[in-house]
C-alpha positions in Angstrom: 107.2 -83.7 -61.3 106.5 -86.0 -58.3 102.9 -86.5 -59.5 104.1 -87.5 -63.0 106.7 -89.9 -61.6 104.0 -91.4 -59.4 101.7 -91.9 -62.4 104.4 -93.6 -64.4 105.2 -95.8 -61.4 101.6 -96.7 -61.0 101.3 -97.6 -64.7 104.4 -99.7 -64.5 103.0 -101.5 -61.4 99.8 -102.3 -63.3 101.7 -103.6 -66.3 103.8 -105.7 -64.0 100.6 -107.2 -62.6 99.4 -107.9 -66.1 96.7 -105.3 -66.0 96.2 -102.9 -68.9 96.3 -99.3 -67.9 93.2 -98.8 -70.1 91.4 -101.8 -68.7 88.2 -99.8 -68.2 87.9 -99.2 -72.0 84.7 -101.1 -73.1 84.8 -104.1 -75.4 82.5 -103.3 -78.2 80.2 -105.7 -79.9 78.6 -104.6 -83.1 75.1 -105.7 -84.0 72.9 -105.2 -87.1 69.2 -105.3 -86.2 65.9 -104.8 -88.0 64.8 -101.7 -86.0 62.9 -100.3 -89.0 61.1 -101.8 -91.9 58.5 -104.7 -92.0 60.5 -106.8 -89.5 61.0 -104.0 -86.9 59.2 -105.8 -84.1 61.6 -108.7 -84.4 64.5 -106.4 -84.4 63.3 -104.7 -81.3 63.1 -108.1 -79.5 66.7 -108.8 -80.7 68.1 -105.6 -79.4 66.2 -106.1 -76.0 67.7 -109.6 -75.6 71.2 -108.4 -76.4 71.0 -105.4 -74.1 69.7 -107.5 -71.2 72.7 -109.8 -71.6 75.1 -106.9 -71.7 73.7 -105.5 -68.5 74.0 -108.8 -66.7 77.5 -109.3 -67.8 78.6 -105.8 -66.8 76.8 -106.1 -63.4 78.9 -109.3 -62.8 82.1 -107.4 -63.4 82.3 -107.3 -67.2 84.8 -109.3 -69.3 88.5 -109.2 -68.5 87.8 -106.4 -66.1 86.2 -104.3 -68.9 82.5 -103.6 -69.6 80.8 -104.8 -72.7 79.2 -102.2 -75.0 76.7 -102.8 -77.7 76.8 -100.8 -80.9 73.7 -101.2 -83.0 73.2 -100.4 -86.7 69.7 -100.5 -88.3 69.6 -102.7 -91.5 66.1 -101.5 -92.4 64.9 -105.1 -92.8 66.7 -105.3 -96.2 69.8 -106.9 -97.8 71.3 -103.7 -99.0 70.6 -102.2 -95.6 72.4 -105.1 -94.0 75.5 -104.7 -96.1 75.6 -101.0 -95.2 75.1 -101.7 -91.5 77.9 -104.2 -91.4 80.2 -101.9 -93.4 79.6 -99.1 -90.8 80.2 -101.4 -87.9 83.5 -102.8 -89.3 84.9 -99.5 -90.7 85.9 -98.0 -87.4 88.3 -100.7 -86.3 87.0 -100.7 -82.7 84.6 -103.6 -82.8 85.7 -106.9 -81.3 82.9 -109.1 -82.6 79.6 -109.0 -84.5 76.0 -110.2 -84.1 74.0 -110.6 -87.3 70.2 -111.2 -87.7 67.8 -114.0 -88.1 67.3 -113.5 -91.8 69.4 -116.0 -93.8 69.2 -113.9 -96.9 70.7 -111.0 -95.0 73.5 -113.1 -93.7 74.3 -114.3 -97.2 74.4 -110.7 -98.3 76.9 -109.6 -95.6 79.1 -112.7 -95.5 81.7 -111.4 -97.9 82.1 -108.2 -95.9 82.4 -110.1 -92.6 85.0 -112.4 -94.2 87.0 -109.4 -95.4 86.8 -107.8 -92.0 88.0 -110.9 -90.3 85.6 -110.6 -87.3 83.5 -113.4 -85.8 79.8 -112.9 -86.3 77.1 -114.9 -84.5 73.9 -115.2 -86.5 70.4 -116.3 -86.0 69.7 -117.3 -89.6 69.0 -121.0 -89.9 69.7 -121.8 -93.6 71.9 -124.8 -93.6 74.5 -123.3 -96.0 75.4 -120.2 -93.9 78.0 -122.0 -91.9 79.2 -124.2 -94.8 79.9 -121.6 -97.5 83.6 -121.2 -96.7 83.4 -118.3 -94.3 85.2 -119.3 -91.1 83.9 -116.3 -89.2 80.2 -117.2 -89.2 78.9 -118.9 -86.0 75.2 -119.7 -85.3 73.2 -119.4 -82.1 70.2 -121.3 -83.4 69.9 -124.8 -84.8 70.1 -125.0 -88.6 67.3 -126.2 -91.0 68.9 -129.5 -91.6 67.8 -130.5 -88.1 64.3 -128.9 -88.3 63.4 -130.7 -91.6 64.2 -134.0 -90.0 62.1 -133.2 -86.9 59.1 -131.9 -88.9 59.1 -134.9 -91.2 59.5 -137.4 -88.3 56.8 -135.7 -86.2 54.3 -135.4 -89.1 54.7 -138.9 -90.4 55.5 -141.0 -87.3 53.6 -139.1 -84.5 50.7 -137.5 -86.4 50.5 -140.4 -89.0 49.9 -138.0 -92.0 51.1 -138.8 -95.5 49.7 -136.1 -97.9 52.0 -133.2 -97.5 51.7 -129.6 -98.7 54.8 -127.5 -98.4 54.6 -123.6 -98.3 57.8 -121.6 -98.3 59.1 -118.1 -98.8 61.4 -117.9 -101.8 64.4 -116.5 -99.9 67.5 -118.4 -98.6 65.6 -119.5 -95.5 62.5 -120.7 -97.3 64.2 -122.4 -100.2 66.7 -124.1 -98.0 64.1 -125.4 -95.6 61.8 -126.6 -98.4 64.7 -128.5 -100.1 65.7 -130.1 -96.8 62.1 -131.1 -96.0 61.6 -132.6 -99.5 64.7 -134.7 -98.9 63.7 -135.8 -95.4 60.2 -136.9 -96.7 61.8 -138.6 -99.6 63.8 -140.7 -97.2 60.5 -141.8 -95.6 58.9 -142.7 -99.0 56.8 -139.6 -99.3 56.4 -137.1 -102.1 54.6 -133.8 -101.3 51.2 -133.4 -103.1 52.0 -129.7 -103.7 54.8 -127.3 -103.1 54.0 -123.5 -103.1 56.5 -120.6 -102.9 55.9 -116.9 -102.4 57.8 -113.7 -102.1 58.2 -112.4 -98.5 55.9 -109.6 -97.4 53.0 -110.8 -99.6 49.5 -109.7 -98.8 47.4 -112.2 -100.8 47.9 -115.9 -100.4 44.6 -116.9 -102.1 46.2 -118.8 -105.0 48.4 -120.8 -102.7 45.6 -121.6 -100.3 43.4 -122.8 -103.2 46.2 -125.0 -104.5 46.5 -126.6 -101.1 42.8 -127.1 -100.9 42.6 -128.7 -104.3 45.6 -131.0 -103.5 43.7 -132.8 -100.8 46.7 -132.4 -98.4 46.1 -133.5 -94.8 49.1 -131.7 -93.4 50.6 -128.3 -94.3 54.2 -127.7 -93.5 55.9 -124.3 -93.9 59.2 -122.5 -94.0 58.1 -118.9 -93.8 60.8 -116.3 -92.9 58.7 -113.4 -91.7 56.2 -113.6 -88.8 53.9 -111.1 -90.5 53.6 -113.4 -93.5 52.7 -116.2 -91.1 49.9 -114.1 -89.6 48.3 -113.2 -93.0 48.7 -116.7 -94.4 47.2 -118.3 -91.3 44.0 -116.2 -91.5 43.5 -116.8 -95.2 44.2 -120.5 -94.9 41.4 -120.9 -92.3 39.0 -118.4 -93.9 39.1 -120.4 -97.2 38.3 -123.6 -95.3 41.6 -125.5 -95.1 41.5 -127.4 -91.8 44.6 -129.5 -92.4 47.0 -129.9 -89.5 49.9 -127.4 -89.8 53.4 -128.1 -88.7 55.9 -125.3 -89.5 59.2 -123.6 -88.8 59.8 -121.5 -85.7 58.0 -118.4 -87.1 54.7 -120.0 -86.2 55.3 -119.7 -82.5 56.7 -116.1 -82.4 54.8 -113.5 -80.5 54.3 -111.4 -83.6 52.7 -114.1 -85.6 50.4 -115.2 -82.8 49.2 -111.6 -82.2 48.5 -111.2 -85.9 46.8 -114.5 -86.5 44.9 -115.0 -83.3 42.9 -118.3 -83.3 43.9 -119.1 -86.9 47.1 -120.5 -85.4 45.4 -122.4 -82.6 46.1 -126.1 -82.8 49.2 -125.7 -85.0 52.6 -127.3 -84.3 56.0 -125.7 -84.8 59.6 -126.6 -84.5 60.9 -124.1 -81.9 64.5 -123.5 -80.9 63.1 -121.3 -78.1 60.4 -122.9 -75.8 59.8 -121.5 -72.3 59.4 -124.9 -70.5 62.3 -126.6 -72.4 64.8 -126.0 -69.5 65.2 -124.2 -66.2 67.6 -121.8 -67.9 64.9 -120.9 -70.5 62.2 -120.5 -67.8 64.4 -118.2 -65.8 65.2 -116.1 -68.9 61.5 -115.8 -69.8 60.6 -114.5 -66.3 63.4 -112.0 -66.4 62.6 -110.7 -69.9 58.9 -110.3 -69.1 59.7 -108.5 -65.8 62.0 -106.1 -67.6 60.1 -105.4 -70.9 56.5 -106.3 -69.9 56.1 -108.6 -72.9 56.7 -112.3 -73.5 60.1 -113.4 -74.7 60.5 -115.3 -78.0 63.3 -116.6 -80.2 64.2 -113.2 -81.6 65.4 -112.0 -78.2 66.6 -115.4 -76.9 69.3 -116.1 -79.5 70.7 -112.5 -79.2 70.9 -112.9 -75.5 72.8 -116.1 -75.9 75.1 -114.5 -78.5 76.3 -111.9 -76.0 76.8 -114.5 -73.3 78.7 -116.7 -75.7 81.0 -113.8 -76.6 81.6 -113.0 -72.9 82.5 -116.6 -72.3 84.8 -116.9 -75.4 86.7 -113.6 -74.6 87.1 -114.6 -71.0 88.4 -118.1 -72.0 90.7 -116.7 -74.6 91.9 -113.9 -72.3 92.0 -111.8 -75.5 89.8 -109.6 -77.7 91.8 -110.6 -80.8 89.5 -112.0 -83.5 91.4 -115.2 -84.1 91.5 -115.9 -80.3 87.7 -115.3 -80.0 87.0 -117.5 -83.0 89.1 -120.4 -81.5 87.4 -119.9 -78.1 83.9 -120.1 -79.7 84.8 -123.4 -81.4 85.9 -124.7 -78.1 82.7 -124.1 -76.2 81.0 -127.4 -75.3 78.1 -128.1 -72.9 77.1 -124.4 -72.3 73.5 -124.3 -71.2 72.0 -121.3 -72.9 68.4 -120.0 -73.3 68.2 -121.6 -76.8 69.6 -124.9 -75.7 72.9 -126.6 -74.9 75.8 -125.3 -77.0 78.3 -127.8 -78.5 80.1 -125.9 -81.3 81.3 -128.0 -84.2 83.9 -127.3 -86.9 81.3 -125.4 -89.1 80.4 -122.9 -86.3 77.0 -124.5 -85.4 76.4 -124.5 -81.7 73.0 -126.2 -81.5 71.9 -129.5 -83.0 68.3 -130.1 -82.1 64.8 -128.6 -81.9 61.8 -128.4 -79.6 58.3 -129.4 -80.7 55.6 -127.1 -79.4 51.9 -126.7 -79.9 49.7 -123.6 -79.9 47.0 -124.4 -77.4 44.5 -121.6 -77.3 47.2 -119.0 -77.9 49.6 -120.4 -75.5 52.8 -122.2 -76.7 53.0 -125.6 -74.9 56.3 -127.5 -74.9 56.0 -131.1 -76.1 59.6 -132.6 -76.4 63.1 -131.9 -77.5 64.9 -133.9 -80.1 68.7 -133.5 -80.3 71.1 -134.8 -82.9 74.4 -133.8 -81.2 75.4 -137.5 -80.9 73.5 -138.9 -83.8 
């Protein structure tokens, strides 16, 4: 009886101090990742980045005195798999927040489920419409394609001085959105592309597209290609068929996966990169830690997921709560946070980043050129 009285007294004392008697229970973050299927390598990077952030947060004492725990569901690199993964994560009632993927089409597919669940989800998809489709629970840890199109157009026209544009894009949400934004950005500069070519993701033969580019006389190729594997195949066929035009593309050009597949076919290309090692001291430190831990170079797939975990840790700490509405409000309030992907200033739509880096592939090494930010523009 004395032991029981002591336990009750101890619990009462903890409550009086504002400490939950179950404070050691983990705060669970659910993440869907492409751990199988054609994009599995990207998914593995994503999981690695998130896990490293979890370990760092927990080593520093956790959040609200509790450890973070990552619960991952494989989406098999598909839209139906994504819906199933998010449904599994939200069905148990023990998840505080969600992390999505980099595929805009997958985020579109799961958005209704996320909205119904009423849980914040940080995503890496860059289609402009993802945070503007009436779902208040979607947040983004990468800059959207509205910014990338402006940067690609400006760099190609004003810095490279090229006017005959060919646009190549995957025909998913990411590729179509990027293409449309780039067409508008070029139109504002008085330029109409000489050819626009779309393709279905995970294609193997780009010969018709390459021949169309060659016949158009384009002096610059711009691309919005969702999958790094497609970049690798397209790059080889582009160069094998004799197209030497300068190439300025979306972030998939500078991913580790694309560069390993394409080799020297990507040498000399430019890309808009949200992740660039030399863009900030924070990014450089992250790259060194990631390589030391996983023995491979970090890229955007791991970087945004790492930031997503750190953003949740900050939001939950600031809110002093794991309630979804409190986390959502705290994410919107984050301003000036220096993450691996850049400096986060969340707006009303849930977009945290508002600029891109321009990088060049120099002999297989990504070299940082400059950062262009539209936060105050």
